[in-house]
C-alpha positions, 0 to 999 in steps of 0.5 A: 443509551448514547452510542457517542464514543468515550476515551479511556477516562470516560470523557466524550470524543468527537469522533469526526474531528479525531477522524479527520486528524487520522485521515489528514495525518496518515494521507501525508505519511502514506503519500510518500510510499509512491511520491518519489517514483517520478522523481527518481530520475531527478534524484539520479542526477542530483546524487550521481547514482545509477538506476539500481542505486536510486531504486533503494529509496523505494525498496528501503521504504517497502522493507521498513514499512513491512517490518513495522506492520507486525510490530504495531500490533505490539505497539498498539496494545501497549502504548496509549493511542494518542502518544503513539500516533503523536510519536508516528507523526514526530518520527515522520516530521523528523524523517522529512526534515532529514530529507530536506536537509540532506546535501546532495553528497549524502545519499546515505542520509536520504535513505535514512530519512526514507526509513524513518517515513516508513517506520511512521506509515507502518505504524499509522496504517494499522493504527488508523484502522483500529482506531476507526473501528473503536470510534464507530459501532458495528453497524457503522464499521463499513463506513469507518473503514471506507473512510480509512480506504480513502487513505490507503488506496487514494494516497499511493494512487496519487502520489506520482501524479501530485509529485509530477505536477510538483516538479514541473511547477513552482511550489511556494513555502515559507516565501521560498519558490522551489521548482524542479527540485526533488525537495519540493515533494517533502515540502508538499505535506510538511506544513499540513502534518505540522498542523496535524501534530499540533491539533492532536495535542488537543483533540486526539484522545486515548480510545484503544485499552492497553496492557502492561505486555512485556516485549518478546525480543525473540519475536521481534528479531524473528518478525524483523529478519523474516519479513525483511528478508522476504520483502528484500528478496522481492525488491531485488527481483527487478534488478536481478531476476528470479534465478539470482540465488545470492539476491533473490532465492537465498534472502527469500528462502531464509526469510521464509524459514525465519517466518515459520519459526516465528509463527511456531514460536507465536503458537507456543506463547500465551501472549503472542507478539502477533496472534497468527491463530486468527487464521484459524477463522476461515472467514478471516482467512478467506477476507485476508487473502482477498485483501492481499489479491486486491492489493497486488491488482492495485499496486501491480498495475500502478507500477507496470501501466506508467512504464508503458505509458512512458516507455511505449507512449513517450508520455512524460512522468506527469502526463502519464500521471494525468492519464491515471489521475480519474482512476485515483480519484474514482478510488477516493470517491467509491471508498466511502460509498463501498463502506456504506454499502458494506454496512447494508449488504455485506462484503460477498456481494461487493466483492463478486461485483468488485473483482469483476470490474477489476477483471473486466477492466484489466483484460483489455490491456492484454491488447494495448497497442503503441497507439492506444487512445489515452481515453481508452487507458484512463477509462479502463484504469478508472473501471478497475480502480472503482472495482478495487474500491469496492473490495478493499475496505469491505473485505477488511471490514469483513476480516476484522467483523469475524473477530472479537474486539479484544483481537482486532488490533492483532487481526488488523496487524496480521491482515496488513502484514500479508497484504504488504508481503503479498503485494511486494511478491505480487509486484515483484512477479508482474515486473519480472514477467514483464521484463522477462518477456521484453528480454526474451524477445529483444532483437540482437544488438547487431540488428540495431546497426544493420537495419535501425528501423527494423530493430526499433520496430521489433524492440517495440513489439518485445516491450508490448509483448512483455506488458501484455503478459504482465497485464494478463497475469494481473487479470488472472489474479483478478479472476482468482479473486472473483472466484474466491469471493464466492466462499464468503459468508453472505450479509454482514459479519458483527461482534466476532460472529458471522451473520447469514442472509435470511434469503 
């Protein structure tokens, strides 16, 4: 019997073409998560907004993306695969075109555009994972999710470098040359997304079964408010600190209470909006926690290290991106290979080895000085990104492997939700620890007048102390993940069961 995948009408599906459309289309969507990082100073000038205001372009993306991920579980089981994917791409295209058309006097319109892009990202990330699992059998699950990891890991990692290059160089599109303009970032992936949308009309198939579930409005509201407030509070830490009741503590506390009510409500439902009972499976719970720690290790240091390179080493945004580029490429190179390793050996060995690499690649950052060689930073970053690549998708494969097929869509949504929330909170913790240590050690303003050289030296040391504290905490997260990896089952998980190694 052929293992060739078929759509819901029994027609054969070209899985390589579908995966290519998924990977290329999703890469452009997810790339936008971090692409504006190097453009924020340009946007501040263009729209005449301060640092706190322009940061909302990242905050709104994080919030809407995090809100949409749990909603995706309902959408995947209710809307045909092809329609849902093309709808997500359409939303992304509308947001991108809206961003391109935004006049410099309408910052709010660019915010709306970013929200639309984030909405699309919140749909395509889980959809890509679930569709990949449907297209490949259990023997090739790791390979399939390895290709997915190429997008989820590489796109955010390469985003700042790519946008820095675009801002510093000439970009031609439809006969127009744009240089140093923030709009060039949005133009970068627009043609590719349009091509993917057109090809999807003909080659994308419905491969995921749907059922006529009714939308539970109460669950939707609770999910949106609960996770939205937690993500909002996390995003506000960088501006207001953990001591701010109005901006941080209150939103996160109210959000947590709403999430508790949301979970309780899901447990009472026959067909839950988000099936939280998947956490009753011990291996799913451990694997999902480890995936979250992987994302904290990746996203957190991706945030802190460029700040060090630009504020202490005085590199440009583009040059700092170049220093980190080999790490991003390492992520892209190893993700598919890690998937093949998972198919042979399972997640336990890969996780133990991968998190050991992350720890070894992070701890030396604690000893960074203002004159640390760029090659030293590049090597360490590439080493830790290799560790991330060896853990992220194999752990996701292990989490999905212990669930029966009908629950994979729900499991994917749950896995992605806690990953988004954990990454937001983890990043907030790392950045706030860094800023808190810097603030505590910053010399008095009076010294700046009395002895400028001494002030500059003390301020540099204060900055380094902040970065050291943040990197040490990141190494602690990696060490915790390394220890938790020993709780994973040996071997590969398949078909909703756990298969142990004979040895």
